[in-house]
PyMOL Python script that loads the backbone (N, CA, C, O; Angstrom):
from pymol import cmd

cmd.read_pdbstr("""\
ATOM      1  N   UNK A   1     121.629 128.838 221.198  1.00  0.00           N
ATOM      2  CA  UNK A   1     120.880 129.581 221.047  1.00  0.00           C
ATOM      3  C   UNK A   1     120.245 129.716 219.330  1.00  0.00           C
ATOM      4  O   UNK A   1     119.132 130.133 219.009  1.00  0.00           O
ATOM      5  N   UNK A   2     121.118 129.323 218.601  1.00  0.00           N
ATOM      6  CA  UNK A   2     120.086 129.172 216.891  1.00  0.00           C
ATOM      7  C   UNK A   2     119.014 127.967 217.732  1.00  0.00           C
ATOM      8  O   UNK A   2     117.849 128.266 217.993  1.00  0.00           O
ATOM      9  N   UNK A   3     119.341 127.205 217.933  1.00  0.00           N
ATOM     10  CA  UNK A   3     118.268 126.109 218.372  1.00  0.00           C
ATOM     11  C   UNK A   3     117.373 126.915 218.672  1.00  0.00           C
ATOM     12  O   UNK A   3     116.551 127.309 217.845  1.00  0.00           O
ATOM     13  N   UNK A   4     117.399 127.476 220.536  1.00  0.00           N
ATOM     14  CA  UNK A   4     116.339 128.062 220.490  1.00  0.00           C
ATOM     15  C   UNK A   4     115.479 129.062 219.670  1.00  0.00           C
ATOM     16  O   UNK A   4     114.289 129.247 219.925  1.00  0.00           O
ATOM     17  N   UNK A   5     116.242 129.790 218.527  1.00  0.00           N
ATOM     18  CA  UNK A   5     115.715 130.601 217.578  1.00  0.00           C
ATOM     19  C   UNK A   5     114.404 130.047 217.291  1.00  0.00           C
ATOM     20  O   UNK A   5     113.260 130.468 217.465  1.00  0.00           O
ATOM     21  N   UNK A   6     115.110 128.512 216.583  1.00  0.00           N
ATOM     22  CA  UNK A   6     114.439 128.282 215.701  1.00  0.00           C
ATOM     23  C   UNK A   6     113.130 127.488 216.542  1.00  0.00           C
ATOM     24  O   UNK A   6     112.061 127.435 215.935  1.00  0.00           O
ATOM     25  N   UNK A   7     113.190 127.020 217.602  1.00  0.00           N
ATOM     26  CA  UNK A   7     111.423 126.562 218.527  1.00  0.00           C
ATOM     27  C   UNK A   7     110.751 127.580 218.996  1.00  0.00           C
ATOM     28  O   UNK A   7     109.556 127.475 219.276  1.00  0.00           O
ATOM     29  N   UNK A   8     111.580 128.944 219.176  1.00  0.00           N
ATOM     30  CA  UNK A   8     110.836 130.115 219.639  1.00  0.00           C
ATOM     31  C   UNK A   8     110.360 130.443 218.246  1.00  0.00           C
ATOM     32  O   UNK A   8     109.144 130.630 218.253  1.00  0.00           O
ATOM     33  N   UNK A   9     110.800 130.551 217.283  1.00  0.00           N
ATOM     34  CA  UNK A   9     109.600 131.169 215.818  1.00  0.00           C
ATOM     35  C   UNK A   9     108.683 130.134 215.406  1.00  0.00           C
ATOM     36  O   UNK A   9     107.769 130.548 214.693  1.00  0.00           O
ATOM     37  N   UNK A  10     108.681 128.902 215.663  1.00  0.00           N
ATOM     38  CA  UNK A  10     107.869 127.515 215.420  1.00  0.00           C
ATOM     39  C   UNK A  10     106.704 127.122 216.260  1.00  0.00           C
ATOM     40  O   UNK A  10     105.716 126.406 216.101  1.00  0.00           O
ATOM     41  N   UNK A  11     107.475 128.286 217.765  1.00  0.00           N
ATOM     42  CA  UNK A  11     106.089 128.491 218.643  1.00  0.00           C
ATOM     43  C   UNK A  11     105.289 128.875 217.928  1.00  0.00           C
ATOM     44  O   UNK A  11     104.161 128.482 217.631  1.00  0.00           O
ATOM     45  N   UNK A  12     106.337 130.268 217.418  1.00  0.00           N
ATOM     46  CA  UNK A  12     105.157 131.986 217.555  1.00  0.00           C
ATOM     47  C   UNK A  12     104.018 131.629 216.368  1.00  0.00           C
ATOM     48  O   UNK A  12     102.834 131.963 216.336  1.00  0.00           O
ATOM     49  N   UNK A  13     104.850 130.774 215.335  1.00  0.00           N
ATOM     50  CA  UNK A  13     104.396 130.648 213.724  1.00  0.00           C
ATOM     51  C   UNK A  13     102.904 130.073 214.455  1.00  0.00           C
ATOM     52  O   UNK A  13     101.856 130.697 214.623  1.00  0.00           O
ATOM     53  N   UNK A  14     103.203 128.810 214.771  1.00  0.00           N
ATOM     54  CA  UNK A  14     101.676 128.213 215.113  1.00  0.00           C
ATOM     55  C   UNK A  14     100.581 128.386 216.104  1.00  0.00           C
ATOM     56  O   UNK A  14      99.454 127.890 216.110  1.00  0.00           O
ATOM     57  N   UNK A  15     101.317 129.423 217.171  1.00  0.00           N
ATOM     58  CA  UNK A  15     100.251 130.345 218.072  1.00  0.00           C
ATOM     59  C   UNK A  15      99.574 131.803 217.177  1.00  0.00           C
ATOM     60  O   UNK A  15      98.706 132.431 217.784  1.00  0.00           O
ATOM     61  N   UNK A  16     100.005 132.332 215.693  1.00  0.00           N
ATOM     62  CA  UNK A  16      99.368 133.522 214.589  1.00  0.00           C
ATOM     63  C   UNK A  16      98.776 132.540 213.897  1.00  0.00           C
ATOM     64  O   UNK A  16      97.969 133.122 213.173  1.00  0.00           O
ATOM     65  N   UNK A  17      98.697 131.209 213.668  1.00  0.00           N
ATOM     66  CA  UNK A  17      98.810 131.693 212.313  1.00  0.00           C
ATOM     67  C   UNK A  17      97.237 131.497 211.726  1.00  0.00           C
ATOM     68  O   UNK A  17      96.924 131.378 210.541  1.00  0.00           O
ATOM     69  N   UNK A  18      96.349 131.497 212.885  1.00  0.00           N
ATOM     70  CA  UNK A  18      94.991 132.060 212.940  1.00  0.00           C
ATOM     71  C   UNK A  18      94.109 133.361 213.018  1.00  0.00           C
ATOM     72  O   UNK A  18      92.955 133.770 212.890  1.00  0.00           O
ATOM     73  N   UNK A  19      95.573 133.803 213.351  1.00  0.00           N
ATOM     74  CA  UNK A  19      95.001 135.810 213.599  1.00  0.00           C
ATOM     75  C   UNK A  19      95.396 136.651 211.790  1.00  0.00           C
ATOM     76  O   UNK A  19      96.186 136.476 210.862  1.00  0.00           O
ATOM     77  N   UNK A  20      94.487 137.389 212.080  1.00  0.00           N
ATOM     78  CA  UNK A  20      94.512 138.199 210.747  1.00  0.00           C
ATOM     79  C   UNK A  20      96.579 138.321 210.473  1.00  0.00           C
ATOM     80  O   UNK A  20      97.535 138.073 211.207  1.00  0.00           O
ATOM     81  N   UNK A  21      96.441 138.813 209.076  1.00  0.00           N
ATOM     82  CA  UNK A  21      97.971 138.208 208.857  1.00  0.00           C
ATOM     83  C   UNK A  21      98.703 139.453 209.409  1.00  0.00           C
ATOM     84  O   UNK A  21      99.458 139.260 210.361  1.00  0.00           O
ATOM     85  N   UNK A  22      98.534 141.064 208.788  1.00  0.00           N
ATOM     86  CA  UNK A  22      98.553 142.152 209.303  1.00  0.00           C
ATOM     87  C   UNK A  22      99.069 142.117 210.500  1.00  0.00           C
ATOM     88  O   UNK A  22     100.180 142.633 210.621  1.00  0.00           O
ATOM     89  N   UNK A  23      98.317 141.409 211.906  1.00  0.00           N
ATOM     90  CA  UNK A  23      98.263 140.914 213.437  1.00  0.00           C
ATOM     91  C   UNK A  23      99.382 140.377 213.408  1.00  0.00           C
ATOM     92  O   UNK A  23     100.379 140.690 214.059  1.00  0.00           O
ATOM     93  N   UNK A  24      99.240 139.438 212.549  1.00  0.00           N
ATOM     94  CA  UNK A  24     100.423 138.505 213.021  1.00  0.00           C
ATOM     95  C   UNK A  24     102.037 138.714 212.603  1.00  0.00           C
ATOM     96  O   UNK A  24     103.080 138.083 212.776  1.00  0.00           O
ATOM     97  N   UNK A  25     101.659 139.891 211.992  1.00  0.00           N
ATOM     98  CA  UNK A  25     103.176 139.788 211.222  1.00  0.00           C
ATOM     99  C   UNK A  25     103.702 141.209 212.243  1.00  0.00           C
ATOM    100  O   UNK A  25     104.749 141.841 212.107  1.00  0.00           O
ATOM    101  N   UNK A  26     102.919 141.375 212.976  1.00  0.00           N
ATOM    102  CA  UNK A  26     103.259 142.343 214.310  1.00  0.00           C
ATOM    103  C   UNK A  26     103.846 141.119 215.652  1.00  0.00           C
ATOM    104  O   UNK A  26     104.938 141.201 216.214  1.00  0.00           O
ATOM    105  N   UNK A  27     102.770 140.033 215.924  1.00  0.00           N
ATOM    106  CA  UNK A  27     103.225 139.641 216.608  1.00  0.00           C
ATOM    107  C   UNK A  27     104.212 138.699 216.656  1.00  0.00           C
ATOM    108  O   UNK A  27     104.458 138.283 217.789  1.00  0.00           O
ATOM    109  N   UNK A  28     104.896 138.208 215.692  1.00  0.00           N
ATOM    110  CA  UNK A  28     106.239 137.467 214.540  1.00  0.00           C
ATOM    111  C   UNK A  28     107.326 137.877 215.789  1.00  0.00           C
ATOM    112  O   UNK A  28     107.238 137.376 216.909  1.00  0.00           O
ATOM    113  N   UNK A  29     108.237 138.750 215.453  1.00  0.00           N
ATOM    114  CA  UNK A  29     109.351 139.092 216.102  1.00  0.00           C
ATOM    115  C   UNK A  29     109.570 139.554 217.338  1.00  0.00           C
ATOM    116  O   UNK A  29     110.601 139.497 218.007  1.00  0.00           O
ATOM    117  N   UNK A  30     107.776 140.347 217.774  1.00  0.00           N
ATOM    118  CA  UNK A  30     107.534 140.024 219.637  1.00  0.00           C
ATOM    119  C   UNK A  30     107.945 138.757 220.391  1.00  0.00           C
ATOM    120  O   UNK A  30     108.736 138.476 221.291  1.00  0.00           O
ATOM    121  N   UNK A  31     106.966 138.055 219.545  1.00  0.00           N
ATOM    122  CA  UNK A  31     106.434 136.547 220.169  1.00  0.00           C
ATOM    123  C   UNK A  31     107.661 135.472 219.766  1.00  0.00           C
ATOM    124  O   UNK A  31     107.817 134.465 220.456  1.00  0.00           O
ATOM    125  N   UNK A  32     108.255 135.660 218.968  1.00  0.00           N
ATOM    126  CA  UNK A  32     110.341 134.698 218.408  1.00  0.00           C
ATOM    127  C   UNK A  32     110.979 134.867 219.134  1.00  0.00           C
ATOM    128  O   UNK A  32     111.975 134.211 219.438  1.00  0.00           O
ATOM    129  N   UNK A  33     110.408 136.138 219.766  1.00  0.00           N
ATOM    130  CA  UNK A  33     111.765 136.792 220.911  1.00  0.00           C
ATOM    131  C   UNK A  33     111.696 136.422 222.389  1.00  0.00           C
ATOM    132  O   UNK A  33     112.478 136.417 223.340  1.00  0.00           O
ATOM    133  N   UNK A  34     110.053 136.029 222.104  1.00  0.00           N
ATOM    134  CA  UNK A  34     109.478 136.352 223.941  1.00  0.00           C
ATOM    135  C   UNK A  34     109.823 134.435 223.823  1.00  0.00           C
ATOM    136  O   UNK A  34     110.570 133.831 224.592  1.00  0.00           O
ATOM    137  N   UNK A  35     109.305 134.019 223.050  1.00  0.00           N
ATOM    138  CA  UNK A  35     109.450 132.584 222.891  1.00  0.00           C
ATOM    139  C   UNK A  35     111.077 131.940 223.352  1.00  0.00           C
ATOM    140  O   UNK A  35     111.372 131.431 224.433  1.00  0.00           O
ATOM    141  N   UNK A  36     112.079 132.181 222.014  1.00  0.00           N
ATOM    142  CA  UNK A  36     112.980 132.392 222.486  1.00  0.00           C
ATOM    143  C   UNK A  36     114.601 132.231 223.491  1.00  0.00           C
ATOM    144  O   UNK A  36     115.727 131.734 223.521  1.00  0.00           O
ATOM    145  N   UNK A  37     113.163 133.477 224.511  1.00  0.00           N
ATOM    146  CA  UNK A  37     113.651 133.786 225.804  1.00  0.00           C
ATOM    147  C   UNK A  37     113.356 132.218 227.250  1.00  0.00           C
ATOM    148  O   UNK A  37     113.701 131.809 228.359  1.00  0.00           O
ATOM    149  N   UNK A  38     112.521 131.964 226.118  1.00  0.00           N
ATOM    150  CA  UNK A  38     111.501 131.353 227.434  1.00  0.00           C
ATOM    151  C   UNK A  38     112.682 129.680 227.436  1.00  0.00           C
ATOM    152  O   UNK A  38     113.159 129.111 228.419  1.00  0.00           O
ATOM    153  N   UNK A  39     112.861 129.225 225.570  1.00  0.00           N
ATOM    154  CA  UNK A  39     113.150 127.876 225.239  1.00  0.00           C
ATOM    155  C   UNK A  39     114.627 128.020 226.129  1.00  0.00           C
ATOM    156  O   UNK A  39     114.983 127.070 226.825  1.00  0.00           O
ATOM    157  N   UNK A  40     115.458 129.279 226.053  1.00  0.00           N
ATOM    158  CA  UNK A  40     116.811 129.751 226.442  1.00  0.00           C
ATOM    159  C   UNK A  40     117.111 128.738 228.409  1.00  0.00           C
ATOM    160  O   UNK A  40     117.711 127.912 229.098  1.00  0.00           O
ATOM    161  N   UNK A  41     115.925 129.928 228.243  1.00  0.00           N
ATOM    162  CA  UNK A  41     115.900 129.413 230.497  1.00  0.00           C
ATOM    163  C   UNK A  41     115.483 127.956 230.252  1.00  0.00           C
ATOM    164  O   UNK A  41     116.480 127.236 230.209  1.00  0.00           O
ATOM    165  N   UNK A  42     114.049 127.126 230.036  1.00  0.00           N
ATOM    166  CA  UNK A  42     114.383 126.424 230.097  1.00  0.00           C
ATOM    167  C   UNK A  42     115.422 125.018 229.112  1.00  0.00           C
ATOM    168  O   UNK A  42     115.222 123.806 229.193  1.00  0.00           O
ATOM    169  N   UNK A  43     116.196 125.530 228.493  1.00  0.00           N
ATOM    170  CA  UNK A  43     117.231 124.483 228.565  1.00  0.00           C
ATOM    171  C   UNK A  43     118.286 124.898 229.982  1.00  0.00           C
ATOM    172  O   UNK A  43     119.345 124.299 229.796  1.00  0.00           O
ATOM    173  N   UNK A  44     118.331 125.446 230.883  1.00  0.00           N
ATOM    174  CA  UNK A  44     119.324 125.997 231.533  1.00  0.00           C
ATOM    175  C   UNK A  44     118.571 125.806 232.150  1.00  0.00           C
ATOM    176  O   UNK A  44     119.065 126.245 233.188  1.00  0.00           O
ATOM    177  N   UNK A  45     117.150 125.281 232.553  1.00  0.00           N
ATOM    178  CA  UNK A  45     117.126 124.664 233.706  1.00  0.00           C
ATOM    179  C   UNK A  45     116.781 123.079 233.770  1.00  0.00           C
ATOM    180  O   UNK A  45     116.032 122.508 234.562  1.00  0.00           O
ATOM    181  N   UNK A  46     117.175 122.799 233.220  1.00  0.00           N
ATOM    182  CA  UNK A  46     117.990 121.673 232.701  1.00  0.00           C
ATOM    183  C   UNK A  46     118.743 121.205 233.260  1.00  0.00           C
ATOM    184  O   UNK A  46     118.767 120.340 234.135  1.00  0.00           O
ATOM    185  N   UNK A  47     119.849 122.121 232.465  1.00  0.00           N
ATOM    186  CA  UNK A  47     121.805 122.006 232.261  1.00  0.00           C
ATOM    187  C   UNK A  47     121.912 122.225 233.835  1.00  0.00           C
ATOM    188  O   UNK A  47     122.845 121.614 234.355  1.00  0.00           O
ATOM    189  N   UNK A  48     121.430 122.691 234.349  1.00  0.00           N
ATOM    190  CA  UNK A  48     121.627 122.917 236.202  1.00  0.00           C
ATOM    191  C   UNK A  48     120.802 121.559 236.626  1.00  0.00           C
ATOM    192  O   UNK A  48     121.200 120.862 237.559  1.00  0.00           O
ATOM    193  N   UNK A  49     120.219 121.400 236.254  1.00  0.00           N
ATOM    194  CA  UNK A  49     119.380 120.071 237.457  1.00  0.00           C
ATOM    195  C   UNK A  49     120.024 118.916 237.008  1.00  0.00           C
ATOM    196  O   UNK A  49     119.773 117.959 237.740  1.00  0.00           O
ATOM    197  N   UNK A  50     120.719 118.671 236.128  1.00  0.00           N
ATOM    198  CA  UNK A  50     121.156 117.718 235.434  1.00  0.00           C
ATOM    199  C   UNK A  50     122.569 118.043 236.532  1.00  0.00           C
ATOM    200  O   UNK A  50     122.899 117.328 237.479  1.00  0.00           O
ATOM    201  N   UNK A  51     123.317 119.452 236.037  1.00  0.00           N
ATOM    202  CA  UNK A  51     124.829 119.670 236.880  1.00  0.00           C
ATOM    203  C   UNK A  51     124.369 119.460 238.533  1.00  0.00           C
ATOM    204  O   UNK A  51     125.301 119.045 239.221  1.00  0.00           O
ATOM    205  N   UNK A  52     123.330 119.639 239.127  1.00  0.00           N
ATOM    206  CA  UNK A  52     123.103 119.166 240.548  1.00  0.00           C
ATOM    207  C   UNK A  52     122.817 118.346 240.377  1.00  0.00           C
ATOM    208  O   UNK A  52     123.477 117.926 241.328  1.00  0.00           O
ATOM    209  N   UNK A  53     122.122 117.005 239.802  1.00  0.00           N
ATOM    210  CA  UNK A  53     122.367 115.622 239.776  1.00  0.00           C
ATOM    211  C   UNK A  53     123.465 114.841 239.858  1.00  0.00           C
ATOM    212  O   UNK A  53     123.411 113.685 240.278  1.00  0.00           O
ATOM    213  N   UNK A  54     124.623 115.458 239.433  1.00  0.00           N
ATOM    214  CA  UNK A  54     125.546 114.668 239.009  1.00  0.00           C
ATOM    215  C   UNK A  54     126.975 115.322 239.381  1.00  0.00           C
ATOM    216  O   UNK A  54     128.004 115.070 238.754  1.00  0.00           O
ATOM    217  N   UNK A  55     126.909 116.065 240.322  1.00  0.00           N
ATOM    218  CA  UNK A  55     127.442 116.665 241.379  1.00  0.00           C
ATOM    219  C   UNK A  55     128.469 115.598 242.345  1.00  0.00           C
ATOM    220  O   UNK A  55     128.636 114.381 242.272  1.00  0.00           O
ATOM    221  N   UNK A  56     129.062 116.642 243.269  1.00  0.00           N
ATOM    222  CA  UNK A  56     129.122 115.033 244.411  1.00  0.00           C
ATOM    223  C   UNK A  56     128.220 114.966 245.383  1.00  0.00           C
ATOM    224  O   UNK A  56     127.622 115.959 245.798  1.00  0.00           O
ATOM    225  N   UNK A  57     128.035 113.666 245.868  1.00  0.00           N
ATOM    226  CA  UNK A  57     127.071 113.211 246.992  1.00  0.00           C
ATOM    227  C   UNK A  57     127.733 113.558 247.790  1.00  0.00           C
ATOM    228  O   UNK A  57     127.404 113.421 248.968  1.00  0.00           O
TER     229      UNK A  57
END
""", "prot")
cmd.dss("prot")
cmd.show_as("cartoon", "prot")
cmd.util.cbc("prot")
cmd.orient("prot")
């Protein structure tokens, strides 16, 4: 969860760096949360894919 949050925050910071500082401050919490959820979903998808491949054949 912490790793996903850090990755989500980094993605958001990269996306808002060219915007007005006030707009960026408003978007960072929203974008960070959305990006964190997307990263968690990505981790879950990879985990499920790996589990399916290593299951009984």
